[in-house]
Each structure stands twice: as C-alpha cells, then as structure tokens.
KOLGU-4560 file (N, C-alpha, C; in nm, 3 decimals, padded with zeros to 5 digits):
<recs>
<n_xx: -02.280 n_yy: 01.489 n_zz: -03.399 ca_xx: -02.246 ca_yy: 01.550 ca_zz: -03.273 c_xx: -02.094 c_yy: 01.568 c_zz: -03.268 mol: A seq: 1 type: MET>
<n_xx: -02.049 n_yy: 01.687 n_zz: -03.235 ca_xx: -01.907 ca_yy: 01.716 ca_zz: -03.226 c_xx: -01.845 c_yy: 01.642 c_zz: -03.107 mol: A seq: 2 type: ALA>
<n_xx: -01.715 n_yy: 01.614 n_zz: -03.118 ca_xx: -01.647 ca_yy: 01.539 ca_zz: -03.012 c_xx: -01.656 c_yy: 01.611 c_zz: -02.878 mol: A seq: 3 type: GLN>
<n_xx: -01.648 n_yy: 01.742 n_zz: -02.875 ca_xx: -01.658 ca_yy: 01.816 ca_zz: -02.749 c_xx: -01.795 c_yy: 01.796 c_zz: -02.685 mol: A seq: 4 type: SER>
<n_xx: -01.898 n_yy: 01.779 n_zz: -02.765 ca_xx: -02.032 ca_yy: 01.755 ca_zz: -02.712 c_xx: -02.044 c_yy: 01.614 c_zz: -02.654 mol: A seq: 5 type: GLN>
<n_xx: -01.974 n_yy: 01.517 n_zz: -02.714 ca_xx: -01.977 ca_yy: 01.380 ca_zz: -02.663 c_xx: -01.920 c_yy: 01.375 c_zz: -02.523 mol: A seq: 6 type: ILE>
<n_xx: -01.807 n_yy: 01.441 n_zz: -02.500 ca_xx: -01.743 ca_yy: 01.440 ca_zz: -02.368 c_xx: -01.831 c_yy: 01.503 c_zz: -02.261 mol: A seq: 7 type: TRP>
<n_xx: -01.917 n_yy: 01.594 n_zz: -02.298 ca_xx: -02.007 ca_yy: 01.657 ca_zz: -02.202 c_xx: -02.108 c_yy: 01.558 c_zz: -02.146 mol: A seq: 8 type: GLN>
<n_xx: -02.138 n_yy: 01.449 n_zz: -02.218 ca_xx: -02.238 ca_yy: 01.353 ca_zz: -02.177 c_xx: -02.180 c_yy: 01.235 c_zz: -02.100 mol: A seq: 9 type: HIS>
<n_xx: -02.048 n_yy: 01.228 n_zz: -02.090 ca_xx: -01.985 ca_yy: 01.119 ca_zz: -02.015 c_xx: -01.969 c_yy: 01.164 c_zz: -01.871 mol: A seq: 10 type: ILE>
<n_xx: -02.021 n_yy: 01.085 n_zz: -01.775 ca_xx: -02.011 ca_yy: 01.125 ca_zz: -01.636 c_xx: -01.865 c_yy: 01.127 c_zz: -01.591 mol: A seq: 11 type: PRO>
<n_xx: -01.831 n_yy: 01.216 n_zz: -01.497 ca_xx: -01.693 ca_yy: 01.221 ca_zz: -01.448 c_xx: -01.657 c_yy: 01.091 c_zz: -01.376 mol: A seq: 12 type: PRO>
<n_xx: -01.530 n_yy: 01.051 n_zz: -01.388 ca_xx: -01.486 ca_yy: 00.929 ca_zz: -01.322 c_xx: -01.466 c_yy: 00.955 c_zz: -01.174 mol: A seq: 13 type: ARG>
<n_xx: -01.496 n_yy: 00.852 n_zz: -01.093 ca_xx: -01.470 ca_yy: 00.869 ca_zz: -00.950 c_xx: -01.321 c_yy: 00.850 c_zz: -00.926 mol: A seq: 14 type: ASN>
<n_xx: -01.276 n_yy: 00.868 n_zz: -00.802 ca_xx: -01.133 ca_yy: 00.867 ca_zz: -00.768 c_xx: -01.063 c_yy: 00.739 c_zz: -00.811 mol: A seq: 15 type: TYR>
<n_xx: -01.121 n_yy: 00.623 n_zz: -00.780 ca_xx: -01.058 ca_yy: 00.495 ca_zz: -00.810 c_xx: -01.034 c_yy: 00.477 c_zz: -00.959 mol: A seq: 16 type: ASP>
<n_xx: -01.120 n_yy: 00.530 n_zz: -01.041 ca_xx: -01.107 ca_yy: 00.511 ca_zz: -01.185 c_xx: -01.002 c_yy: 00.602 c_zz: -01.246 mol: A seq: 17 type: GLU>
<n_xx: -00.946 n_yy: 00.696 n_zz: -01.172 ca_xx: -00.845 ca_yy: 00.785 ca_zz: -01.224 c_xx: -00.705 c_yy: 00.723 c_zz: -01.220 mol: A seq: 18 type: LYS>
<n_xx: -00.693 n_yy: 00.604 n_zz: -01.165 ca_xx: -00.563 ca_yy: 00.537 ca_zz: -01.160 c_xx: -00.522 c_yy: 00.499 c_zz: -01.302 mol: A seq: 19 type: ARG>
<n_xx: -00.393 n_yy: 00.477 n_zz: -01.320 ca_xx: -00.342 ca_yy: 00.437 ca_zz: -01.452 c_xx: -00.396 c_yy: 00.301 c_zz: -01.493 mol: A seq: 20 type: SER>
<n_xx: -00.412 n_yy: 00.210 n_zz: -01.395 ca_xx: -00.462 ca_yy: 00.076 ca_zz: -01.424 c_xx: -00.579 c_yy: 00.045 c_zz: -01.332 mol: A seq: 21 type: PHE>
<n_xx: -00.681 n_yy: -00.015 n_zz: -01.386 ca_xx: -00.798 ca_yy: -00.053 ca_zz: -01.306 c_xx: -00.764 c_yy: -00.166 c_zz: -01.211 mol: A seq: 22 type: ARG>
<n_xx: -00.828 n_yy: -00.167 n_zz: -01.097 ca_xx: -00.810 ca_yy: -00.274 ca_zz: -01.000 c_xx: -00.919 c_yy: -00.378 c_zz: -01.020 mol: A seq: 23 type: ARG>
<n_xx: -00.879 n_yy: -00.503 n_zz: -01.013 ca_xx: -00.974 ca_yy: -00.613 ca_zz: -01.026 c_xx: -00.995 c_yy: -00.672 c_zz: -00.886 mol: A seq: 24 type: MET>
<n_xx: -01.119 n_yy: -00.672 n_zz: -00.838 ca_xx: -01.147 ca_yy: -00.733 ca_zz: -00.709 c_xx: -01.121 c_yy: -00.883 c_zz: -00.718 mol: A seq: 25 type: ASN>
<n_xx: -01.056 n_yy: -00.937 n_zz: -00.616 ca_xx: -01.016 ca_yy: -01.077 ca_zz: -00.620 c_xx: -01.087 c_yy: -01.161 c_zz: -00.513 mol: A seq: 26 type: MET>
<n_xx: -01.067 n_yy: -01.129 n_zz: -00.386 ca_xx: -01.121 ca_yy: -01.206 ca_zz: -00.274 c_xx: -01.087 c_yy: -01.355 c_zz: -00.288 mol: A seq: 27 type: ASP>
<n_xx: -00.957 n_yy: -01.385 n_zz: -00.291 ca_xx: -00.910 ca_yy: -01.523 ca_zz: -00.306 c_xx: -00.784 c_yy: -01.544 c_zz: -00.222 mol: A seq: 28 type: CYS>
<n_xx: -00.753 n_yy: -01.669 n_zz: -00.191 ca_xx: -00.633 ca_yy: -01.698 ca_zz: -00.110 c_xx: -00.504 c_yy: -01.658 c_zz: -00.182 mol: A seq: 29 type: PRO>
<n_xx: -00.408 n_yy: -01.615 n_zz: -00.102 ca_xx: -00.275 ca_yy: -01.582 ca_zz: -00.151 c_xx: -00.174 c_yy: -01.645 c_zz: -00.057 mol: A seq: 30 type: ILE>
<n_xx: -00.065 n_yy: -01.696 n_zz: -00.111 ca_xx: 00.044 ca_yy: -01.743 ca_zz: -00.026 c_xx: 00.166 c_yy: -01.659 c_zz: -00.060 mol: A seq: 31 type: SER>
<n_xx: 00.252 n_yy: -01.638 n_zz: 00.041 ca_xx: 00.367 ca_yy: -01.552 ca_zz: 00.018 c_xx: 00.480 c_yy: -01.587 c_zz: 00.113 mol: A seq: 32 type: PHE>
<n_xx: 00.600 n_yy: -01.549 n_zz: 00.073 ca_xx: 00.719 ca_yy: -01.567 ca_zz: 00.154 c_xx: 00.812 c_yy: -01.450 c_zz: 00.128 mol: A seq: 33 type: ALA>
<n_xx: 00.878 n_yy: -01.404 n_zz: 00.233 ca_xx: 00.978 ca_yy: -01.301 ca_zz: 00.215 c_xx: 01.088 c_yy: -01.357 c_zz: 00.125 mol: A seq: 34 type: THR>
<n_xx: 01.130 n_yy: -01.281 n_zz: 00.026 ca_xx: 01.230 ca_yy: -01.329 ca_zz: -00.068 c_xx: 01.353 c_yy: -01.380 c_zz: 00.005 mol: A seq: 35 type: THR>
<n_xx: 01.394 n_yy: -01.503 n_zz: -00.029 ca_xx: 01.510 ca_yy: -01.565 ca_zz: 00.033 c_xx: 01.478 c_yy: -01.650 c_zz: 00.155 mol: A seq: 36 type: GLY>
<n_xx: 01.354 n_yy: -01.647 n_zz: 00.203 ca_xx: 01.314 ca_yy: -01.728 ca_zz: 00.318 c_xx: 01.226 c_yy: -01.843 c_zz: 00.272 mol: A seq: 37 type: GLU>
<n_xx: 01.218 n_yy: -01.948 n_zz: 00.354 ca_xx: 01.141 ca_yy: -02.067 ca_zz: 00.316 c_xx: 01.004 c_yy: -02.073 c_zz: 00.381 mol: A seq: 38 type: HIS>
<n_xx: 00.982 n_yy: -01.997 n_zz: 00.488 ca_xx: 00.853 ca_yy: -02.003 ca_zz: 00.556 c_xx: 00.747 c_yy: -01.931 c_zz: 00.473 mol: A seq: 39 type: GLU>
<n_xx: 00.635 n_yy: -02.000 n_zz: 00.451 ca_xx: 00.526 ca_yy: -01.948 ca_zz: 00.370 c_xx: 00.412 c_yy: -01.904 c_zz: 00.460 mol: A seq: 40 type: THR>
<n_xx: 00.351 n_yy: -01.793 n_zz: 00.425 ca_xx: 00.238 ca_yy: -01.738 ca_zz: 00.499 c_xx: 00.117 c_yy: -01.733 c_zz: 00.408 mol: A seq: 41 type: TRP>
<n_xx: 00.000 n_yy: -01.729 n_zz: 00.469 ca_xx: -00.126 ca_yy: -01.723 ca_zz: 00.394 c_xx: -00.193 c_yy: -01.588 c_zz: 00.414 mol: A seq: 42 type: GLU>
<n_xx: -00.278 n_yy: -01.553 n_zz: 00.321 ca_xx: -00.355 ca_yy: -01.430 ca_zz: 00.331 c_xx: -00.473 c_yy: -01.435 c_zz: 00.236 mol: A seq: 43 type: GLY>
<n_xx: -00.537 n_yy: -01.320 n_zz: 00.221 ca_xx: -00.652 ca_yy: -01.308 ca_zz: 00.133 c_xx: -00.628 c_yy: -01.189 c_zz: 00.041 mol: A seq: 44 type: GLN>
<n_xx: -00.618 n_yy: -01.216 n_zz: -00.089 ca_xx: -00.597 ca_yy: -01.109 ca_zz: -00.186 c_xx: -00.728 c_yy: -01.032 c_zz: -00.203 mol: A seq: 45 type: CYS>
<n_xx: -00.722 n_yy: -00.901 n_zz: -00.190 ca_xx: -00.841 ca_yy: -00.818 ca_zz: -00.204 c_xx: -00.856 c_yy: -00.766 c_zz: -00.347 mol: A seq: 46 type: LYS>
<n_xx: -00.744 n_yy: -00.719 n_zz: -00.406 ca_xx: -00.751 ca_yy: -00.673 ca_zz: -00.544 c_xx: -00.615 c_yy: -00.679 c_zz: -00.609 mol: A seq: 47 type: ASN>
<n_xx: -00.618 n_yy: -00.669 n_zz: -00.742 ca_xx: -00.499 ca_yy: -00.684 ca_zz: -00.824 c_xx: -00.509 c_yy: -00.588 c_zz: -00.941 mol: A seq: 48 type: LEU>
<n_xx: -00.397 n_yy: -00.524 n_zz: -00.975 ca_xx: -00.394 ca_yy: -00.439 ca_zz: -01.094 c_xx: -00.268 c_yy: -00.471 c_zz: -01.171 mol: A seq: 49 type: SER>
<n_xx: -00.244 n_yy: -00.402 n_zz: -01.279 ca_xx: -00.125 ca_yy: -00.426 ca_zz: -01.360 c_xx: 00.002 c_yy: -00.383 c_zz: -01.287 mol: A seq: 50 type: ALA>
<n_xx: -00.011 n_yy: -00.300 n_zz: -01.184 ca_xx: 00.107 ca_yy: -00.249 ca_zz: -01.113 c_xx: 00.122 c_yy: -00.304 c_zz: -00.971 mol: A seq: 51 type: GLN>
<n_xx: 00.015 n_yy: -00.356 n_zz: -00.912 ca_xx: 00.027 ca_yy: -00.398 ca_zz: -00.773 c_xx: -00.090 c_yy: -00.480 c_zz: -00.725 mol: A seq: 52 type: GLY>
<n_xx: -00.086 n_yy: -00.507 n_zz: -00.594 ca_xx: -00.195 ca_yy: -00.583 ca_zz: -00.532 c_xx: -00.213 c_yy: -00.541 c_zz: -00.387 mol: A seq: 53 type: LEU>
<n_xx: -00.327 n_yy: -00.580 n_zz: -00.332 ca_xx: -00.361 ca_yy: -00.551 ca_zz: -00.195 c_xx: -00.410 c_yy: -00.680 c_zz: -00.133 mol: A seq: 54 type: LEU>
<n_xx: -00.353 n_yy: -00.715 n_zz: -00.015 ca_xx: -00.397 ca_yy: -00.837 ca_zz: 00.052 c_xx: -00.396 c_yy: -00.821 c_zz: 00.203 mol: A seq: 55 type: PHE>
<n_xx: -00.474 n_yy: -00.905 n_zz: 00.269 ca_xx: -00.480 ca_yy: -00.909 ca_zz: 00.415 c_xx: -00.407 c_yy: -01.033 c_zz: 00.464 mol: A seq: 56 type: ASN>
<n_xx: -00.341 n_yy: -01.022 n_zz: 00.579 ca_xx: -00.270 ca_yy: -01.135 ca_zz: 00.637 c_xx: -00.250 c_yy: -01.112 c_zz: 00.786 mol: A seq: 57 type: THR>
<n_xx: -00.213 n_yy: -01.216 n_zz: 00.857 ca_xx: -00.180 ca_yy: -01.206 ca_zz: 00.999 c_xx: -00.031 c_yy: -01.183 c_zz: 01.020 mol: A seq: 58 type: ARG>
<n_xx: 00.048 n_yy: -01.188 n_zz: 00.913 ca_xx: 00.193 ca_yy: -01.170 ca_zz: 00.919 c_xx: 00.228 c_yy: -01.024 c_zz: 00.894 mol: A seq: 59 type: LYS>
<n_xx: 00.299 n_yy: -00.962 n_zz: 00.986 ca_xx: 00.346 ca_yy: -00.826 ca_zz: 00.968 c_xx: 00.468 c_yy: -00.828 c_zz: 00.876 mol: A seq: 60 type: LEU>
<n_xx: 00.464 n_yy: -00.750 n_zz: 00.770 ca_xx: 00.574 ca_yy: -00.741 ca_zz: 00.674 c_xx: 00.611 c_yy: -00.593 c_zz: 00.664 mol: A seq: 61 type: VAL>
<n_xx: 00.739 n_yy: -00.561 n_zz: 00.676 ca_xx: 00.785 ca_yy: -00.423 ca_zz: 00.676 c_xx: 00.780 c_yy: -00.361 c_zz: 00.537 mol: A seq: 62 type: ALA>
<n_xx: 00.754 n_yy: -00.231 n_zz: 00.533 ca_xx: 00.758 ca_yy: -00.156 ca_zz: 00.409 c_xx: 00.897 c_yy: -00.169 c_zz: 00.349 mol: A seq: 63 type: VAL>
<n_xx: 00.905 n_yy: -00.189 n_zz: 00.218 ca_xx: 01.031 ca_yy: -00.204 ca_zz: 00.148 c_xx: 01.075 c_yy: -00.349 c_zz: 00.131 mol: A seq: 64 type: GLY>
<n_xx: 01.008 n_yy: -00.442 n_zz: 00.200 ca_xx: 01.042 ca_yy: -00.584 ca_zz: 00.191 c_xx: 01.000 c_yy: -00.640 c_zz: 00.056 mol: A seq: 65 type: THR>
<n_xx: 01.086 n_yy: -00.724 n_zz: -00.003 ca_xx: 01.051 ca_yy: -00.795 ca_zz: -00.125 c_xx: 00.986 c_yy: -00.927 c_zz: -00.086 mol: A seq: 66 type: LEU>
<n_xx: 00.875 n_yy: -00.960 n_zz: -00.149 ca_xx: 00.795 ca_yy: -01.077 ca_zz: -00.114 c_xx: 00.761 c_yy: -01.155 c_zz: -00.241 mol: A seq: 67 type: VAL>
<n_xx: 00.777 n_yy: -01.286 n_zz: -00.236 ca_xx: 00.733 ca_yy: -01.374 ca_zz: -00.345 c_xx: 00.589 c_yy: -01.410 c_zz: -00.318 mol: A seq: 68 type: ASP>
<n_xx: 00.499 n_yy: -01.380 n_zz: -00.412 ca_xx: 00.357 ca_yy: -01.408 ca_zz: -00.393 c_xx: 00.308 c_yy: -01.509 c_zz: -00.495 mol: A seq: 69 type: VAL>
<n_xx: 00.206 n_yy: -01.584 n_zz: -00.455 ca_xx: 00.143 ca_yy: -01.683 ca_zz: -00.542 c_xx: -00.007 c_yy: -01.679 c_zz: -00.522 mol: A seq: 70 type: ASN>
<n_xx: -00.080 n_yy: -01.665 n_zz: -00.632 ca_xx: -00.226 ca_yy: -01.673 ca_zz: -00.630 c_xx: -00.264 c_yy: -01.784 c_zz: -00.728 mol: A seq: 71 type: ILE>
<n_xx: -00.322 n_yy: -01.890 n_zz: -00.674 ca_xx: -00.368 ca_yy: -02.001 ca_zz: -00.756 c_xx: -00.516 c_yy: -02.023 c_zz: -00.727 mol: A seq: 72 type: THR>
<n_xx: -00.599 n_yy: -02.001 n_zz: -00.825 ca_xx: -00.742 ca_yy: -02.018 ca_zz: -00.808 c_xx: -00.777 c_yy: -02.165 c_zz: -00.827 mol: A seq: 73 type: LEU>
<n_xx: -00.864 n_yy: -02.219 n_zz: -00.742 ca_xx: -00.899 ca_yy: -02.361 ca_zz: -00.748 c_xx: -00.971 c_yy: -02.398 c_zz: -00.876 mol: A seq: 74 type: LYS>
<n_xx: -01.063 n_yy: -02.314 n_zz: -00.919 ca_xx: -01.140 ca_yy: -02.341 ca_zz: -01.042 c_xx: -01.098 c_yy: -02.241 c_zz: -01.149 mol: A seq: 75 type: LYS>
<n_xx: -00.969 n_yy: -02.236 n_zz: -01.173 ca_xx: -00.916 ca_yy: -02.134 ca_zz: -01.262 c_xx: -00.910 c_yy: -02.177 c_zz: -01.407 mol: A seq: 76 type: ALA>
<n_xx: -00.933 n_yy: -02.081 n_zz: -01.492 ca_xx: -00.911 ca_yy: -02.101 ca_zz: -01.635 c_xx: -00.788 c_yy: -02.019 c_zz: -01.676 mol: A seq: 77 type: VAL>
<n_xx: -00.722 n_yy: -01.963 n_zz: -01.576 ca_xx: -00.600 ca_yy: -01.884 ca_zz: -01.599 c_xx: -00.485 c_yy: -01.948 c_zz: -01.522 mol: A seq: 78 type: VAL>
<n_xx: -00.365 n_yy: -01.918 n_zz: -01.564 ca_xx: -00.245 ca_yy: -01.968 ca_zz: -01.497 c_xx: -00.231 c_yy: -01.904 c_zz: -01.360 mol: A seq: 79 type: GLU>
<n_xx: -00.162 n_yy: -01.970 n_zz: -01.267 ca_xx: -00.135 ca_yy: -01.908 ca_zz: -01.137 c_xx: -00.058 c_yy: -01.778 c_zz: -01.154 mol: A seq: 80 type: PRO>
<n_xx: -00.079 n_yy: -01.686 n_zz: -01.063 ca_xx: -00.009 ca_yy: -01.558 ca_zz: -01.062 c_xx: 00.109 c_yy: -01.571 c_zz: -00.966 mol: A seq: 81 type: PHE>
<n_xx: 00.230 n_yy: -01.559 n_zz: -01.018 ca_xx: 00.352 ca_yy: -01.565 ca_zz: -00.937 c_xx: 00.434 c_yy: -01.441 c_zz: -00.966 mol: A seq: 82 type: ASN>
<n_xx: 00.472 n_yy: -01.370 n_zz: -00.859 ca_xx: 00.547 ca_yy: -01.246 ca_zz: -00.880 c_xx: 00.630 c_yy: -01.212 c_zz: -00.756 mol: A seq: 83 type: ALA>
<n_xx: 00.727 n_yy: -01.125 n_zz: -00.778 ca_xx: 00.800 ca_yy: -01.062 ca_zz: -00.668 c_xx: 00.741 c_yy: -00.923 c_zz: -00.655 mol: A seq: 84 type: VAL>
<n_xx: 00.700 n_yy: -00.888 n_zz: -00.533 ca_xx: 00.640 ca_yy: -00.758 ca_zz: -00.509 c_xx: 00.717 c_yy: -00.687 c_zz: -00.398 mol: A seq: 85 type: VAL>
<n_xx: 00.708 n_yy: -00.556 n_zz: -00.396 ca_xx: 00.768 ca_yy: -00.476 ca_zz: -00.290 c_xx: 00.657 c_yy: -00.414 c_zz: -00.207 mol: A seq: 86 type: GLU>
<n_xx: 00.663 n_yy: -00.434 n_zz: -00.077 ca_xx: 00.562 ca_yy: -00.380 ca_zz: 00.013 c_xx: 00.578 c_yy: -00.228 c_zz: 00.018 mol: A seq: 87 type: VAL>
<n_xx: 00.468 n_yy: -00.155 n_zz: -00.011 ca_xx: 00.472 ca_yy: -00.009 ca_zz: -00.011 c_xx: 00.388 c_yy: 00.053 c_zz: 00.101 mol: A seq: 88 type: VAL>
<n_xx: 00.296 n_yy: -00.025 n_zz: 00.158 ca_xx: 00.213 ca_yy: 00.026 ca_zz: 00.267 c_xx: 00.163 c_yy: -00.090 c_zz: 00.351 mol: A seq: 89 type: ARG>
<n_xx: 00.164 n_yy: -00.070 n_zz: 00.484 ca_xx: 00.112 ca_yy: -00.170 ca_zz: 00.576 c_xx: 00.020 c_yy: -00.099 c_zz: 00.675 mol: A seq: 90 type: VAL>
<n_xx: -00.102 n_yy: -00.150 n_zz: 00.691 ca_xx: -00.198 ca_yy: -00.092 ca_zz: 00.784 c_xx: -00.250 c_yy: -00.202 c_zz: 00.875 mol: A seq: 91 type: SER>
<n_xx: -00.262 n_yy: -00.170 n_zz: 01.003 ca_xx: -00.324 ca_yy: -00.263 ca_zz: 01.097 c_xx: -00.474 c_yy: -00.241 c_zz: 01.089 mol: A seq: 92 type: ASN>
<n_xx: -00.547 n_yy: -00.346 n_zz: 01.053 ca_xx: -00.693 ca_yy: -00.335 ca_zz: 01.040 c_xx: -00.760 c_yy: -00.439 c_zz: 01.127 mol: A seq: 93 type: VAL>
<n_xx: -00.863 n_yy: -00.402 n_zz: 01.193 ca_xx: -00.942 ca_yy: -00.499 ca_zz: 01.268 c_xx: -00.872 c_yy: -00.559 c_zz: 01.388 mol: A seq: 94 type: GLY>
<n_xx: -00.774 n_yy: -00.490 n_zz: 01.444 ca_xx: -00.713 ca_yy: -00.539 ca_zz: 01.569 c_xx: -00.582 c_yy: -00.610 c_zz: 01.550 mol: A seq: 95 type: GLY>
<n_xx: -00.543 n_yy: -00.679 n_zz: 01.655 ca_xx: -00.413 ca_yy: -00.745 ca_zz: 01.665 c_xx: -00.392 c_yy: -00.848 c_zz: 01.554 mol: A seq: 96 type: LEU>
<n_xx: -00.272 n_yy: -00.846 n_zz: 01.495 ca_xx: -00.231 ca_yy: -00.943 ca_zz: 01.393 c_xx: -00.325 c_yy: -00.952 c_zz: 01.274 mol: A seq: 97 type: ASN>
<n_xx: -00.373 n_yy: -00.841 n_zz: 01.228 ca_xx: -00.454 ca_yy: -00.838 ca_zz: 01.106 c_xx: -00.406 c_yy: -00.718 c_zz: 01.025 mol: A seq: 98 type: ASN>
<n_xx: -00.332 n_yy: -00.747 n_zz: 00.918 ca_xx: -00.267 ca_yy: -00.641 ca_zz: 00.842 c_xx: -00.317 c_yy: -00.637 c_zz: 00.698 mol: A seq: 99 type: TYR>
<n_xx: -00.327 n_yy: -00.515 n_zz: 00.646 ca_xx: -00.357 ca_yy: -00.493 ca_zz: 00.505 c_xx: -00.228 c_yy: -00.446 c_zz: 00.440 mol: A seq: 100 type: GLU>
<n_xx: -00.184 n_yy: -00.518 n_zz: 00.338 ca_xx: -00.055 ca_yy: -00.489 ca_zz: 00.276 c_xx: -00.075 c_yy: -00.452 c_zz: 00.129 mol: A seq: 101 type: ILE>
<n_xx: -00.025 n_yy: -00.335 n_zz: 00.094 ca_xx: -00.025 ca_yy: -00.291 ca_zz: -00.046 c_xx: 00.115 c_yy: -00.313 c_zz: -00.100 mol: A seq: 102 type: ALA>
<n_xx: 00.125 n_yy: -00.368 n_zz: -00.220 ca_xx: 00.254 ca_yy: -00.400 ca_zz: -00.277 c_xx: 00.259 c_yy: -00.368 c_zz: -00.425 mol: A seq: 103 type: ALA>
<n_xx: 00.376 n_yy: -00.327 n_zz: -00.472 ca_xx: 00.400 ca_yy: -00.295 ca_zz: -00.612 c_xx: 00.467 c_yy: -00.415 c_zz: -00.678 mol: A seq: 104 type: ARG>
<n_xx: 00.419 n_yy: -00.455 n_zz: -00.794 ca_xx: 00.479 ca_yy: -00.567 ca_zz: -00.867 c_xx: 00.614 c_yy: -00.523 c_zz: -00.923 mol: A seq: 105 type: ILE>
<n_xx: 00.718 n_yy: -00.599 n_zz: -00.887 ca_xx: 00.853 ca_yy: -00.571 ca_zz: -00.934 c_xx: 00.893 c_yy: -00.664 c_zz: -01.049 mol: A seq: 106 type: LYS>
<n_xx: 00.850 n_yy: -00.791 n_zz: -01.039 ca_xx: 00.890 ca_yy: -00.890 ca_zz: -01.140 c_xx: 00.788 c_yy: -01.002 c_zz: -01.146 mol: A seq: 107 type: GLN>
<n_xx: 00.750 n_yy: -01.042 n_zz: -01.265 ca_xx: 00.663 ca_yy: -01.159 ca_zz: -01.283 c_xx: 00.752 c_yy: -01.282 c_zz: -01.293 mol: A seq: 108 type: MET>
<n_xx: 00.706 n_yy: -01.392 n_zz: -01.238 ca_xx: 00.784 ca_yy: -01.517 ca_zz: -01.243 c_xx: 00.723 c_yy: -01.611 c_zz: -01.345 mol: A seq: 109 type: LYS>
</recs>
C-alpha cells in the first residue's frame, strides 16, 4: 500500500490533538505562590503539557503574573513537578472565587 493510501485510512485529528504537545489529564492537588511572595495557595491541576498547565483555584491571579507551582502526587513514582509559570488566561468558573488559570511553563526548578 502506498503511503498516500495509508494516510487516507487515518481518521482526522480533533481540535485538541492538533496542539504541538498533548495534554495529560491530571486531576490532582497543586500548590502555588506568586513569585517572590511567601503565601501559598492551593488548587486542583486539571491538565499538564510540555508547554503549560491548567488549574482551578479560589485565588485570583492576574494575567502576566509569574507563579511558582508545585505538584506532588501522594502515591507517585515520579518526582514532584516544580516550575515557574506565567499566567496567560484567567476565567471565572462556577461563581464567586472559583477561577480557572491557564499558564505557560517558563522555567523548570
């Protein structure tokens, strides 16, 4: 079978799969602090990719803010995830003090 015929049998990718890096669903606790501050906040990581992450929290964080994040799984076979991320999108979801934050990974720690 010619290569052009092989591609005809592969179903088209949906929108999410067209990204440069696949997102891994997480649904795990995340802790974070605005870079340079000592107060730590909690949230729930929704997904993670090679370039960024998405999490929910009750703390409003402005777009452009640098944030130190930590994801440590309780029954992990992997090292904790520690990085500096830049907030690129903030959405209010589900009412007062419930935010969905999208962030781009700037530096791994």
